[in-house]
PDB file of N, CA, C and O in Angstrom:
ATOM      1  N   MET A   1      37.942  60.736 -79.296  1.00  0.00           N
ATOM      2  CA  MET A   1      37.795  61.890 -80.161  1.00  0.00           C
ATOM      3  C   MET A   1      37.664  63.133 -79.288  1.00  0.00           C
ATOM      4  O   MET A   1      36.917  63.142 -78.310  1.00  0.00           O
ATOM      5  N   MET A   2      38.376  64.148 -79.642  1.00  0.00           N
ATOM      6  CA  MET A   2      38.306  65.415 -78.924  1.00  0.00           C
ATOM      7  C   MET A   2      37.333  66.338 -79.653  1.00  0.00           C
ATOM      8  O   MET A   2      37.211  66.276 -80.876  1.00  0.00           O
ATOM      9  N   GLY A   3      36.652  67.179 -78.914  1.00  0.00           N
ATOM     10  CA  GLY A   3      35.759  68.148 -79.545  1.00  0.00           C
ATOM     11  C   GLY A   3      34.359  67.606 -79.738  1.00  0.00           C
ATOM     12  O   GLY A   3      33.947  66.647 -79.085  1.00  0.00           O
ATOM     13  N   LEU A   4      33.644  68.232 -80.636  1.00  0.00           N
ATOM     14  CA  LEU A   4      32.256  67.870 -80.900  1.00  0.00           C
ATOM     15  C   LEU A   4      32.160  66.719 -81.901  1.00  0.00           C
ATOM     16  O   LEU A   4      32.799  66.767 -82.952  1.00  0.00           O
ATOM     17  N   PRO A   5      31.371  65.684 -81.593  1.00  0.00           N
ATOM     18  CA  PRO A   5      31.180  64.618 -82.567  1.00  0.00           C
ATOM     19  C   PRO A   5      30.117  64.962 -83.607  1.00  0.00           C
ATOM     20  O   PRO A   5      30.084  64.365 -84.682  1.00  0.00           O
ATOM     21  N   SER A   6      29.239  65.935 -83.285  1.00  0.00           N
ATOM     22  CA  SER A   6      28.195  66.348 -84.215  1.00  0.00           C
ATOM     23  C   SER A   6      27.693  67.733 -83.825  1.00  0.00           C
ATOM     24  O   SER A   6      27.927  68.209 -82.714  1.00  0.00           O
ATOM     25  N   PHE A   7      26.995  68.367 -84.770  1.00  0.00           N
ATOM     26  CA  PHE A   7      26.418  69.680 -84.486  1.00  0.00           C
ATOM     27  C   PHE A   7      25.267  69.955 -85.437  1.00  0.00           C
ATOM     28  O   PHE A   7      25.150  69.326 -86.489  1.00  0.00           O
ATOM     29  N   VAL A   8      24.407  70.914 -85.050  1.00  0.00           N
ATOM     30  CA  VAL A   8      23.249  71.317 -85.852  1.00  0.00           C
ATOM     31  C   VAL A   8      23.372  72.801 -86.152  1.00  0.00           C
ATOM     32  O   VAL A   8      23.708  73.598 -85.275  1.00  0.00           O
ATOM     33  N   VAL A   9      23.099  73.161 -87.392  1.00  0.00           N
ATOM     34  CA  VAL A   9      23.055  74.561 -87.817  1.00  0.00           C
ATOM     35  C   VAL A   9      21.588  74.882 -88.088  1.00  0.00           C
ATOM     36  O   VAL A   9      20.918  74.180 -88.846  1.00  0.00           O
ATOM     37  N   ALA A  10      21.097  75.951 -87.462  1.00  0.00           N
ATOM     38  CA  ALA A  10      19.707  76.359 -87.648  1.00  0.00           C
ATOM     39  C   ALA A  10      19.657  77.785 -88.176  1.00  0.00           C
ATOM     40  O   ALA A  10      20.361  78.667 -87.683  1.00  0.00           O
ATOM     41  N   ALA A  11      18.820  78.000 -89.183  1.00  0.00           N
ATOM     42  CA  ALA A  11      18.651  79.312 -89.808  1.00  0.00           C
ATOM     43  C   ALA A  11      17.235  79.375 -90.373  1.00  0.00           C
ATOM     44  O   ALA A  11      16.571  78.344 -90.484  1.00  0.00           O
ATOM     45  N   PRO A  12      16.768  80.555 -90.728  1.00  0.00           N
ATOM     46  CA  PRO A  12      15.437  80.642 -91.339  1.00  0.00           C
ATOM     47  C   PRO A  12      15.308  79.774 -92.606  1.00  0.00           C
ATOM     48  O   PRO A  12      14.204  79.362 -92.962  1.00  0.00           O
ATOM     49  N   GLU A  13      16.421  79.500 -93.274  1.00  0.00           N
ATOM     50  CA  GLU A  13      16.404  78.694 -94.488  1.00  0.00           C
ATOM     51  C   GLU A  13      16.306  77.198 -94.226  1.00  0.00           C
ATOM     52  O   GLU A  13      16.120  76.426 -95.167  1.00  0.00           O
ATOM     53  N   GLY A  14      16.426  76.769 -92.979  1.00  0.00           N
ATOM     54  CA  GLY A  14      16.320  75.360 -92.635  1.00  0.00           C
ATOM     55  C   GLY A  14      17.276  74.981 -91.517  1.00  0.00           C
ATOM     56  O   GLY A  14      17.897  75.838 -90.889  1.00  0.00           O
ATOM     57  N   MET A  15      17.381  73.668 -91.282  1.00  0.00           N
ATOM     58  CA  MET A  15      18.300  73.137 -90.275  1.00  0.00           C
ATOM     59  C   MET A  15      19.096  72.011 -90.916  1.00  0.00           C
ATOM     60  O   MET A  15      18.590  71.283 -91.770  1.00  0.00           O
ATOM     61  N   TRP A  16      20.366  71.878 -90.485  1.00  0.00           N
ATOM     62  CA  TRP A  16      21.261  70.875 -91.018  1.00  0.00           C
ATOM     63  C   TRP A  16      21.982  70.201 -89.856  1.00  0.00           C
ATOM     64  O   TRP A  16      22.488  70.877 -88.960  1.00  0.00           O
ATOM     65  N   ALA A  17      22.029  68.886 -89.869  1.00  0.00           N
ATOM     66  CA  ALA A  17      22.741  68.108 -88.849  1.00  0.00           C
ATOM     67  C   ALA A  17      24.002  67.530 -89.491  1.00  0.00           C
ATOM     68  O   ALA A  17      23.946  66.907 -90.551  1.00  0.00           O
ATOM     69  N   TYR A  18      25.136  67.748 -88.829  1.00  0.00           N
ATOM     70  CA  TYR A  18      26.431  67.287 -89.322  1.00  0.00           C
ATOM     71  C   TYR A  18      27.096  66.388 -88.294  1.00  0.00           C
ATOM     72  O   TYR A  18      26.895  66.547 -87.090  1.00  0.00           O
ATOM     73  N   SER A  19      27.891  65.441 -88.782  1.00  0.00           N
ATOM     74  CA  SER A  19      28.796  64.693 -87.917  1.00  0.00           C
ATOM     75  C   SER A  19      30.210  65.119 -88.273  1.00  0.00           C
ATOM     76  O   SER A  19      30.465  65.608 -89.373  1.00  0.00           O
ATOM     77  N   LEU A  20      31.122  64.928 -87.333  1.00  0.00           N
ATOM     78  CA  LEU A  20      32.527  65.277 -87.556  1.00  0.00           C
ATOM     79  C   LEU A  20      33.395  64.038 -87.395  1.00  0.00           C
ATOM     80  O   LEU A  20      33.198  63.231 -86.486  1.00  0.00           O
ATOM     81  N   SER A  21      34.354  63.907 -88.294  1.00  0.00           N
ATOM     82  CA  SER A  21      35.324  62.826 -88.206  1.00  0.00           C
ATOM     83  C   SER A  21      36.627  63.344 -88.790  1.00  0.00           C
ATOM     84  O   SER A  21      36.668  63.791 -89.936  1.00  0.00           O
ATOM     85  N   ALA A  22      37.681  63.284 -88.004  1.00  0.00           N
ATOM     86  CA  ALA A  22      38.997  63.769 -88.435  1.00  0.00           C
ATOM     87  C   ALA A  22      38.910  65.203 -88.960  1.00  0.00           C
ATOM     88  O   ALA A  22      39.508  65.536 -89.983  1.00  0.00           O
ATOM     89  N   ALA A  23      38.169  66.034 -88.257  1.00  0.00           N
ATOM     90  CA  ALA A  23      38.005  67.457 -88.573  1.00  0.00           C
ATOM     91  C   ALA A  23      37.324  67.705 -89.923  1.00  0.00           C
ATOM     92  O   ALA A  23      37.436  68.794 -90.485  1.00  0.00           O
ATOM     93  N   LYS A  24      36.624  66.698 -90.437  1.00  0.00           N
ATOM     94  CA  LYS A  24      35.846  66.862 -91.668  1.00  0.00           C
ATOM     95  C   LYS A  24      34.378  66.657 -91.347  1.00  0.00           C
ATOM     96  O   LYS A  24      34.004  65.691 -90.682  1.00  0.00           O
ATOM     97  N   GLU A  25      33.545  67.581 -91.827  1.00  0.00           N
ATOM     98  CA  GLU A  25      32.122  67.471 -91.550  1.00  0.00           C
ATOM     99  C   GLU A  25      31.428  66.634 -92.621  1.00  0.00           C
ATOM    100  O   GLU A  25      31.839  66.602 -93.781  1.00  0.00           O
ATOM    101  N   LYS A  26      30.362  65.958 -92.193  1.00  0.00           N
ATOM    102  CA  LYS A  26      29.540  65.171 -93.105  1.00  0.00           C
ATOM    103  C   LYS A  26      28.085  65.545 -92.849  1.00  0.00           C
ATOM    104  O   LYS A  26      27.605  65.435 -91.722  1.00  0.00           O
ATOM    105  N   LEU A  27      27.393  65.979 -93.877  1.00  0.00           N
ATOM    106  CA  LEU A  27      25.981  66.314 -93.744  1.00  0.00           C
ATOM    107  C   LEU A  27      25.195  65.033 -93.526  1.00  0.00           C
ATOM    108  O   LEU A  27      25.216  64.135 -94.367  1.00  0.00           O
ATOM    109  N   GLU A  28      24.502  64.947 -92.399  1.00  0.00           N
ATOM    110  CA  GLU A  28      23.728  63.758 -92.054  1.00  0.00           C
ATOM    111  C   GLU A  28      22.252  63.911 -92.400  1.00  0.00           C
ATOM    112  O   GLU A  28      21.608  62.948 -92.814  1.00  0.00           O
ATOM    113  N   ALA A  29      21.711  65.123 -92.230  1.00  0.00           N
ATOM    114  CA  ALA A  29      20.288  65.351 -92.507  1.00  0.00           C
ATOM    115  C   ALA A  29      20.031  66.834 -92.714  1.00  0.00           C
ATOM    116  O   ALA A  29      20.751  67.690 -92.199  1.00  0.00           O
ATOM    117  N   GLU A  30      18.988  67.113 -93.479  1.00  0.00           N
ATOM    118  CA  GLU A  30      18.579  68.495 -93.748  1.00  0.00           C
ATOM    119  C   GLU A  30      17.075  68.611 -93.525  1.00  0.00           C
ATOM    120  O   GLU A  30      16.314  67.721 -93.905  1.00  0.00           O
ATOM    121  N   LEU A  31      16.656  69.705 -92.911  1.00  0.00           N
ATOM    122  CA  LEU A  31      15.231  69.964 -92.673  1.00  0.00           C
ATOM    123  C   LEU A  31      14.894  71.315 -93.293  1.00  0.00           C
ATOM    124  O   LEU A  31      15.235  72.355 -92.730  1.00  0.00           O
ATOM    125  N   PRO A  32      14.224  71.312 -94.451  1.00  0.00           N
ATOM    126  CA  PRO A  32      13.902  72.579 -95.109  1.00  0.00           C
ATOM    127  C   PRO A  32      12.803  73.327 -94.358  1.00  0.00           C
ATOM    128  O   PRO A  32      12.088  72.729 -93.555  1.00  0.00           O
ATOM    129  N   PRO A  33      12.662  74.626 -94.610  1.00  0.00           N
ATOM    130  CA  PRO A  33      11.659  75.405 -93.885  1.00  0.00           C
ATOM    131  C   PRO A  33      10.223  74.955 -94.185  1.00  0.00           C
ATOM    132  O   PRO A  33       9.339  75.130 -93.347  1.00  0.00           O
ATOM    133  N   ASN A  34       9.987  74.396 -95.337  1.00  0.00           N
ATOM    134  CA  ASN A  34       8.636  73.950 -95.703  1.00  0.00           C
ATOM    135  C   ASN A  34       8.475  72.438 -95.485  1.00  0.00           C
ATOM    136  O   ASN A  34       7.835  71.757 -96.287  1.00  0.00           O
ATOM    137  N   HIS A  35       9.053  71.923 -94.406  1.00  0.00           N
ATOM    138  CA  HIS A  35       9.057  70.489 -94.121  1.00  0.00           C
ATOM    139  C   HIS A  35       7.680  69.986 -93.706  1.00  0.00           C
ATOM    140  O   HIS A  35       6.812  70.747 -93.280  1.00  0.00           O
ATOM    141  N   ASP A  36       7.516  68.676 -93.848  1.00  0.00           N
ATOM    142  CA  ASP A  36       6.304  68.036 -93.351  1.00  0.00           C
ATOM    143  C   ASP A  36       6.652  67.181 -92.128  1.00  0.00           C
ATOM    144  O   ASP A  36       7.808  67.123 -91.709  1.00  0.00           O
ATOM    145  N   LYS A  37       5.668  66.539 -91.580  1.00  0.00           N
ATOM    146  CA  LYS A  37       5.861  65.764 -90.347  1.00  0.00           C
ATOM    147  C   LYS A  37       6.865  64.621 -90.543  1.00  0.00           C
ATOM    148  O   LYS A  37       7.647  64.319 -89.642  1.00  0.00           O
ATOM    149  N   ALA A  38       6.841  63.992 -91.713  1.00  0.00           N
ATOM    150  CA  ALA A  38       7.777  62.886 -91.978  1.00  0.00           C
ATOM    151  C   ALA A  38       9.219  63.393 -92.013  1.00  0.00           C
ATOM    152  O   ALA A  38      10.117  62.743 -91.479  1.00  0.00           O
ATOM    153  N   ASP A  39       9.447  64.560 -92.644  1.00  0.00           N
ATOM    154  CA  ASP A  39      10.786  65.152 -92.666  1.00  0.00           C
ATOM    155  C   ASP A  39      11.260  65.473 -91.254  1.00  0.00           C
ATOM    156  O   ASP A  39      12.419  65.243 -90.908  1.00  0.00           O
ATOM    157  N   GLU A  40      10.352  66.007 -90.445  1.00  0.00           N
ATOM    158  CA  GLU A  40      10.674  66.369 -89.068  1.00  0.00           C
ATOM    159  C   GLU A  40      11.067  65.133 -88.254  1.00  0.00           C
ATOM    160  O   GLU A  40      12.020  65.171 -87.476  1.00  0.00           O
ATOM    161  N   GLU A  41      10.332  64.052 -88.438  1.00  0.00           N
ATOM    162  CA  GLU A  41      10.619  62.811 -87.712  1.00  0.00           C
ATOM    163  C   GLU A  41      11.968  62.224 -88.143  1.00  0.00           C
ATOM    164  O   GLU A  41      12.734  61.751 -87.303  1.00  0.00           O
ATOM    165  N   LYS A  42      12.258  62.252 -89.441  1.00  0.00           N
ATOM    166  CA  LYS A  42      13.532  61.750 -89.948  1.00  0.00           C
ATOM    167  C   LYS A  42      14.694  62.563 -89.380  1.00  0.00           C
ATOM    168  O   LYS A  42      15.711  61.999 -88.978  1.00  0.00           O
ATOM    169  N   PHE A  43      14.543  63.877 -89.347  1.00  0.00           N
ATOM    170  CA  PHE A  43      15.584  64.750 -88.806  1.00  0.00           C
ATOM    171  C   PHE A  43      15.810  64.457 -87.327  1.00  0.00           C
ATOM    172  O   PHE A  43      16.949  64.350 -86.872  1.00  0.00           O
ATOM    173  N   ARG A  44      14.716  64.328 -86.585  1.00  0.00           N
ATOM    174  CA  ARG A  44      14.807  64.019 -85.155  1.00  0.00           C
ATOM    175  C   ARG A  44      15.502  62.680 -84.934  1.00  0.00           C
ATOM    176  O   ARG A  44      16.361  62.569 -84.059  1.00  0.00           O
ATOM    177  N   ASN A  45      15.146  61.672 -85.710  1.00  0.00           N
ATOM    178  CA  ASN A  45      15.774  60.354 -85.566  1.00  0.00           C
ATOM    179  C   ASN A  45      17.267  60.408 -85.870  1.00  0.00           C
ATOM    180  O   ASN A  45      18.061  59.717 -85.231  1.00  0.00           O
ATOM    181  N   THR A  46      17.648  61.227 -86.843  1.00  0.00           N
ATOM    182  CA  THR A  46      19.066  61.390 -87.159  1.00  0.00           C
ATOM    183  C   THR A  46      19.811  61.990 -85.980  1.00  0.00           C
ATOM    184  O   THR A  46      20.894  61.523 -85.628  1.00  0.00           O
ATOM    185  N   ILE A  47      19.243  63.019 -85.370  1.00  0.00           N
ATOM    186  CA  ILE A  47      19.886  63.664 -84.219  1.00  0.00           C
ATOM    187  C   ILE A  47      20.007  62.689 -83.047  1.00  0.00           C
ATOM    188  O   ILE A  47      21.048  62.626 -82.393  1.00  0.00           O
ATOM    189  N   VAL A  48      18.950  61.938 -82.789  1.00  0.00           N
ATOM    190  CA  VAL A  48      18.994  60.949 -81.700  1.00  0.00           C
ATOM    191  C   VAL A  48      20.058  59.896 -81.998  1.00  0.00           C
ATOM    192  O   VAL A  48      20.786  59.482 -81.096  1.00  0.00           O
ATOM    193  N   GLY A  49      20.155  59.460 -83.251  1.00  0.00           N
ATOM    194  CA  GLY A  49      21.178  58.486 -83.635  1.00  0.00           C
ATOM    195  C   GLY A  49      22.589  59.024 -83.446  1.00  0.00           C
ATOM    196  O   GLY A  49      23.478  58.302 -82.996  1.00  0.00           O
ATOM    197  N   LEU A  50      22.792  60.292 -83.790  1.00  0.00           N
ATOM    198  CA  LEU A  50      24.108  60.908 -83.591  1.00  0.00           C
ATOM    199  C   LEU A  50      24.449  60.997 -82.108  1.00  0.00           C
ATOM    200  O   LEU A  50      25.601  60.799 -81.724  1.00  0.00           O
ATOM    201  N   GLN A  51      23.449  61.295 -81.268  1.00  0.00           N
ATOM    202  CA  GLN A  51      23.681  61.359 -79.826  1.00  0.00           C
ATOM    203  C   GLN A  51      24.062  59.987 -79.285  1.00  0.00           C
ATOM    204  O   GLN A  51      24.980  59.875 -78.472  1.00  0.00           O
ATOM    205  N   LYS A  52      23.367  58.943 -79.727  1.00  0.00           N
ATOM    206  CA  LYS A  52      23.667  57.593 -79.256  1.00  0.00           C
ATOM    207  C   LYS A  52      25.054  57.161 -79.702  1.00  0.00           C
ATOM    208  O   LYS A  52      25.788  56.527 -78.944  1.00  0.00           O
ATOM    209  N   LYS A  53      25.411  57.505 -80.935  1.00  0.00           N
ATOM    210  CA  LYS A  53      26.738  57.178 -81.462  1.00  0.00           C
ATOM    211  C   LYS A  53      27.837  57.859 -80.648  1.00  0.00           C
ATOM    212  O   LYS A  53      28.879  57.260 -80.381  1.00  0.00           O
ATOM    213  N   ALA A  54      27.605  59.100 -80.258  1.00  0.00           N
ATOM    214  CA  ALA A  54      28.586  59.856 -79.482  1.00  0.00           C
ATOM    215  C   ALA A  54      28.732  59.307 -78.058  1.00  0.00           C
ATOM    216  O   ALA A  54      29.800  59.415 -77.455  1.00  0.00           O
ATOM    217  N   ALA A  55      27.664  58.724 -77.529  1.00  0.00           N
ATOM    218  CA  ALA A  55      27.688  58.215 -76.153  1.00  0.00           C
ATOM    219  C   ALA A  55      28.478  56.905 -76.032  1.00  0.00           C
ATOM    220  O   ALA A  55      28.838  56.506 -74.925  1.00  0.00           O
ATOM    221  N   ARG A  56      28.744  56.251 -77.128  1.00  0.00           N
ATOM    222  CA  ARG A  56      29.482  54.970 -77.089  1.00  0.00           C
ATOM    223  C   ARG A  56      30.916  55.159 -76.747  1.00  0.00           C
ATOM    224  O   ARG A  56      31.666  54.186 -76.674  1.00  0.00           O
TER     225      ARG A  56
END
């Protein structure tokens, strides 16, 4: 695959993690601005999973 396999968008309204496949994005996780610790951990785990997937 050429290009980025995933990316994160960060804004005051929250953060969103996307994966890319065949030039189409897929929302993998969302972290709202009023998140709790569990939401933060889930978002982090999603990002780590995307990194591991890209390393294969």
